[in-house]
TITORTI-751882 format. One line per 5 residues: number of its first residue (from 1); their letters; for each residue x, y, z of C-alpha. Coordinates in steps of 0.25 Angstrom, whole numbers, plus 5000, padded with zeros to 4 digits. Layout:
<nodes>
NUM	A	X,Y,Z ~ ...
</nodes>
This chain:
<nodes>
1	MWTEA	5000,5000,5000 ~ 5011,5010,5002 ~ 5014,5010,4987 ~ 5000,5016,4986 ~ 5001,5025,4998
6	EDPRD	5002,5038,4990 ~ 4993,5034,4980 ~ 4982,5045,4978 ~ 4969,5043,4985 ~ 4957,5051,4990
11	DEGEL	4954,5051,5004 ~ 4946,5039,5004 ~ 4956,5031,4997 ~ 4967,5035,5007 ~ 4958,5030,5018
16	DWRVE	4955,5017,5012 ~ 4971,5017,5008 ~ 4974,5019,5023 ~ 4964,5008,5028 ~ 4970,4998,5019
21	HWRLL	4984,5002,5024 ~ 4979,4999,5038 ~ 4973,4986,5034 ~ 4987,4982,5029 ~ 4994,4986,5042
26	HGTGS	4984,4982,5052 ~ 4987,4967,5055 ~ 4979,4955,5058 ~ 4976,4958,5074 ~ 4963,4963,5072
31	PFDPA	4954,4965,5060 ~ 4956,4978,5052 ~ 4945,4989,5053 ~ 4946,4997,5041 ~ 4935,5007,5047
36	AFRAL	4944,5010,5059 ~ 4956,5012,5051 ~ 4949,5021,5041 ~ 4944,5029,5053 ~ 4958,5030,5058
41	EERVI	4963,5036,5044 ~ 4951,5045,5043 ~ 4956,5051,5057 ~ 4970,5052,5052 ~ 4966,5059,5040
46	AHSGR	4956,5068,5048 ~ 4967,5071,5058 ~ 4978,5073,5048 ~ 4970,5081,5038 ~ 4976,5073,5026
51	SEPVV	4972,5060,5019 ~ 4986,5059,5011 ~ 4993,5046,5012 ~ 5002,5044,5023 ~ 5014,5037,5017
56	AHAYL	5027,5042,5023 ~ 5030,5030,5030 ~ 5029,5022,5018 ~ 5041,5029,5012 ~ 5050,5026,5024
61	DPHGL	5064,5023,5020 ~ 5069,5011,5029 ~ 5084,5013,5024 ~ 5092,5017,5036 ~ 5082,5011,5047
66	DRGAE	5089,5000,5051 ~ 5092,5001,5065 ~ 5097,4987,5069 ~ 5110,4991,5075 ~ 5104,5002,5082
71	LARVT	5093,4994,5088 ~ 5102,4985,5096 ~ 5106,4997,5104 ~ 5091,5000,5109 ~ 5091,4999,5124
76	VPTLV	5077,5003,5127 ~ 5066,4993,5128 ~ 5059,4991,5114 ~ 5046,4986,5110 ~ 5045,4980,5096
81	VEASD	5031,4977,5092 ~ 5029,4966,5081 ~ 5016,4968,5074 ~ 5013,4954,5068 ~ 5005,4958,5056
86	DPVHP	5014,4971,5051 ~ 5016,4971,5037 ~ 5026,4982,5038 ~ 5036,4976,5048 ~ 5031,4962,5050
91	PPHSA	5038,4953,5059 ~ 5049,4950,5060 ~ 5053,4964,5060 ~ 5049,4967,5075 ~ 5057,4955,5080
96	HLAAR	5069,4960,5072 ~ 5068,4973,5078 ~ 5066,4969,5092 ~ 5078,4960,5090 ~ 5087,4971,5086
101	IGRTG	5083,4981,5098 ~ 5092,4981,5110 ~ 5104,4971,5114 ~ 5102,4956,5116 ~ 5092,4954,5127
106	QRGRL	5086,4968,5126 ~ 5078,4966,5112 ~ 5067,4974,5109 ~ 5054,4968,5114 ~ 5045,4962,5104
111	VRIAG	5030,4962,5105 ~ 5022,4955,5094 ~ 5007,4960,5091 ~ 5000,4950,5084 ~ 4992,4955,5072
116	MGHAV	4997,4969,5073 ~ 5000,4976,5060 ~ 5009,4988,5056 ~ 4997,4996,5061 ~ 4992,4995,5075
121	SAAAA	4978,4990,5075 ~ 4968,4992,5086 ~ 4970,4977,5090 ~ 4986,4979,5090 ~ 4985,4991,5099
126	GPLAS	4982,4985,5111 ~ 4994,4974,5110 ~ 5003,4985,5105 ~ 4999,4994,5117 ~ 5002,4983,5127
131	AVLAH	5015,4980,5121 ~ 5020,4994,5121 ~ 5014,4996,5135 ~ 5021,4983,5141 ~ 5035,4988,5134
136	TG	5034,5001,5140 ~ 5029,4997,5154
</nodes>
């Protein structure tokens, strides 16, 4: 879908595109509710006053983002969340990241949230919040 992110669309077409984008990023942990995501995007557009496509992250240049050597020097407790159904950064990316954080015995703490996609659905919000609260408590 990112190849068509900047295709010209009217406001309704933009809303339809955004809802379908959310559907692809949603995951399987709960049924996808297109009406709820449409309402969310309608609020976003009303708040921003713009309906143009939001595409900046689609143009991210990953070159120079490798921080493997630096991650080994992390000394603070670090939570790494794995979204089992993430189509953008699927497993095992999170396990790889957690293993690179800190010295041996102080690795990043990996928490897997079953059914979570790249977007945080309502069903994934509770388990995600619990993991963050447990980690920061």
